[in-house]
PASERO-790494 format. One line per 8 residues: their letters; for each residue x, y, z of N, C-alpha, C, O, CB. Coordinates in steps of 0.05 Angstrom, whole numbers, plus 5000, padded with zeros to 4 digits. Glycine has a CB too. Layout:
N
A> X/Y/Z/X/Y/Z/X/Y/Z/X/Y/Z/X/Y/Z; ...;
This chain:
67
MYEYPGPL> 5489/1781/3408/5510/1803/3420/5510/1828/3405/5515/1851/3413/5541/1793/3419; 5502/1819/3375/5498/1851/3361/5471/1862/3355/5459/1875/3338/5512/1853/3331; 5467/1848/3382/5441/1875/3398/5442/1892/3411/5427/1911/3412/5423/1870/3414; 5466/1887/3426/5476/1904/3449/5492/1923/3422/5502/1918/3400/5498/1884/3479; 5488/1958/3448/5510/1973/3442/5538/1973/3451/5541/1962/3473/5503/1991/3447; 5562/1985/3437/5585/1983/3456/5607/1994/3427/5604/1992/3403/5590/1946/3473; 5627/2005/3443/5640/2022/3422/5653/2000/3403/5660/1978/3410/5665/2043/3437; 5654/2011/3373/5662/1997/3355/5686/1979/3368/5684/1956/3377/5668/2014/3332;
LARVSKFW> 5703/1992/3365/5729/1980/3381/5732/1956/3393/5749/1939/3387/5735/1993/3400; 5712/1954/3418/5707/1940/3432/5691/1926/3421/5682/1911/3438/5703/1947/3450; 5684/1922/3405/5660/1893/3392/5671/1880/3377/5661/1860/3365/5633/1899/3374; 5706/1892/3373/5714/1863/3353/5751/1857/3364/5767/1842/3354/5712/1875/3307; 5753/1875/3386/5786/1865/3387/5779/1872/3424/5763/1888/3433/5818/1891/3364; 5797/1855/3439/5804/1849/3467/5823/1870/3474/5822/1882/3496/5816/1820/3470; 5835/1873/3462/5868/1898/3463/5838/1933/3477/5847/1950/3491/5894/1907/3402; 5818/1934/3470/5804/1959/3479/5802/1957/3514/5808/1975/3530/5772/1962/3464;
AMWIAFTG> 5789/1921/3521/5788/1930/3549/5813/1919/3554/5800/1905/3569/5764/1920/3568; 5839/1911/3557/5856/1911/3561/5874/1936/3562/5890/1935/3581/5860/1895/3551; 5877/1958/3546/5872/1983/3540/5861/1991/3575/5874/1993/3596/5848/1985/3511; 5826/1992/3567/5816/2012/3594/5828/1998/3623/5827/2014/3642/5777/2013/3597; 5839/1970/3628/5835/1957/3653/5871/1981/3657/5874/1997/3676/5833/1909/3652; 5894/1975/3634/5914/1993/3654/5902/2008/3659/5887/2005/3678/5938/2004/3648; 5901/2036/3642/5900/2056/3652/5891/2061/3683/5898/2080/3698/5889/2068/3636; 5876/2042/3688/5868/2047/3714/5833/2062/3720/5817/2062/3739/5893/2066/3724;
RQHIVYKG> 5834/2075/3693/5803/2093/3690/5779/2076/3681/5760/2084/3668/5805/2118/3665; 5784/2045/3693/5757/2023/3675/5731/2035/3693/5712/2027/3680/5762/1976/3683; 5726/2044/3707/5705/2052/3725/5692/2074/3708/5672/2073/3694/5715/2061/3754; 5706/2091/3712/5697/2128/3686/5695/2121/3666/5676/2132/3654/5721/2156/3679; 5713/2098/3646/5707/2091/3629/5667/2081/3617/5649/2088/3601/5727/2074/3633; 5673/2056/3646/5641/2041/3633/5628/2062/3643/5621/2072/3621/5625/2007/3645; 5619/2080/3663/5600/2096/3672/5596/2114/3652/5575/2119/3641/5605/2107/3696; 5623/2127/3646/5612/2141/3616/5596/2125/3596/5572/2132/3592/5637/2149/3597;
LHERYGPF> 5604/2108/3586/5587/2088/3568/5559/2082/3568/5543/2079/3549/5596/2063/3572; 5553/2084/3603/5535/2067/3606/5503/2100/3603/5478/2099/3603/5544/2045/3642; 5516/2114/3603/5506/2143/3608/5504/2145/3571/5481/2144/3563/5534/2170/3630; 5520/2146/3555/5518/2143/3524/5497/2123/3517/5475/2126/3507/5546/2134/3511; 5512/2094/3527/5493/2073/3510/5473/2061/3526/5457/2048/3512/5508/2050/3497; 5468/2061/3555/5446/2046/3571/5461/2034/3582/5485/2033/3580/5423/2031/3559; 5440/2018/3601/5442/1991/3624/5452/1962/3619/5459/1945/3635/5414/1984/3633; 5451/1961/3585/5479/1937/3584/5485/1948/3556/5471/1953/3537/5474/1897/3585;
VRTGEYCL> 5527/1948/3565/5540/1957/3534/5561/1934/3540/5570/1928/3562/5555/1996/3528; 5566/1923/3515/5577/1917/3495/5607/1923/3499/5613/1946/3491/5564/1928/3473; 5629/1906/3512/5653/1914/3521/5677/1894/3507/5701/1895/3512/5651/1914/3552; 5664/1878/3491/5681/1861/3469/5664/1842/3466/5642/1839/3478/5710/1849/3475; 5679/1818/3438/5665/1799/3438/5643/1780/3428/5628/1773/3410/5664/1802/3449; 5652/1780/3457/5633/1764/3470/5624/1780/3504/5612/1764/3519/5648/1730/3472; 5628/1798/3513/5623/1809/3538/5597/1830/3549/5598/1855/3549/5646/1822/3540; 5583/1819/3556/5567/1854/3564/5579/1871/3589/5602/1867/3595/5532/1852/3575;
NFETVVDS> 5566/1885/3600/5574/1902/3619/5554/1904/3632/5536/1907/3616/5583/1923/3613; 5543/1906/3662/5516/1915/3664/5521/1926/3678/5536/1918/3696/5496/1902/3668; 5506/1962/3678/5498/1984/3698/5501/1974/3732/5518/1980/3749/5463/1991/3691; 5477/1958/3730/5482/1950/3755/5492/1919/3775/5505/1899/3769/5461/1959/3761; 5484/1923/3790/5501/1894/3807/5487/1872/3805/5466/1883/3811/5505/1894/3840; 5481/1849/3801/5465/1823/3793/5478/1804/3815/5500/1793/3814/5471/1811/3758; 5465/1803/3829/5460/1778/3857/5467/1748/3846/5451/1735/3860/5421/1774/3868; 5477/1734/3836/5475/1707/3820/5458/1698/3850/5437/1685/3848/5512/1688/3807;
DLESRTER> 5467/1704/3873/5454/1684/3887/5431/1687/3893/5416/1668/3898/5464/1679/3906; 5423/1719/3895/5393/1716/3897/5362/1700/3896/5343/1703/3911/5391/1726/3886; 5364/1689/3883/5347/1666/3877/5348/1651/3897/5331/1653/3914/5352/1651/3854; 5376/1626/3899/5370/1604/3910/5366/1617/3943/5360/1601/3960/5394/1579/3903; 5369/1639/3950/5375/1657/3972/5336/1650/3987/5329/1635/4005/5388/1700/3958; 5315/1671/3969/5295/1672/3956/5283/1649/3968/5270/1651/3988/5298/1674/3929; 5286/1630/3957/5271/1596/3953/5266/1582/3976/5246/1570/3983/5289/1574/3937; 5304/1587/3995/5310/1581/4022/5288/1594/4047/5278/1582/4066/5339/1592/4025;
AID> 5284/1626/4037/5269/1634/4058/5241/1625/4050/5232/1605/4062/5272/1665/4063; 5226/1635/4032/5206/1619/4035/5203/1589/4050/5193/1586/4073/5200/1617/4012; 5215/1565/4032/5224/1535/4047/5214/1543/4071/5216/1528/4090/5259/1525/4049;
């Protein structure tokens, strides 16, 4: 996880994420983080935030469509 950039406080504490969620500005903060750090941002000790939405069921739906 060390190779992914993000705010220092977010990398070492869950309090940062809790505070951002509490303020109700989570979407605004994450947008700013992606503008600064790129498409993958470390937002916790073991948490990554992705800039785009990933459809976890996409692969299985694609396989069914091909069959």
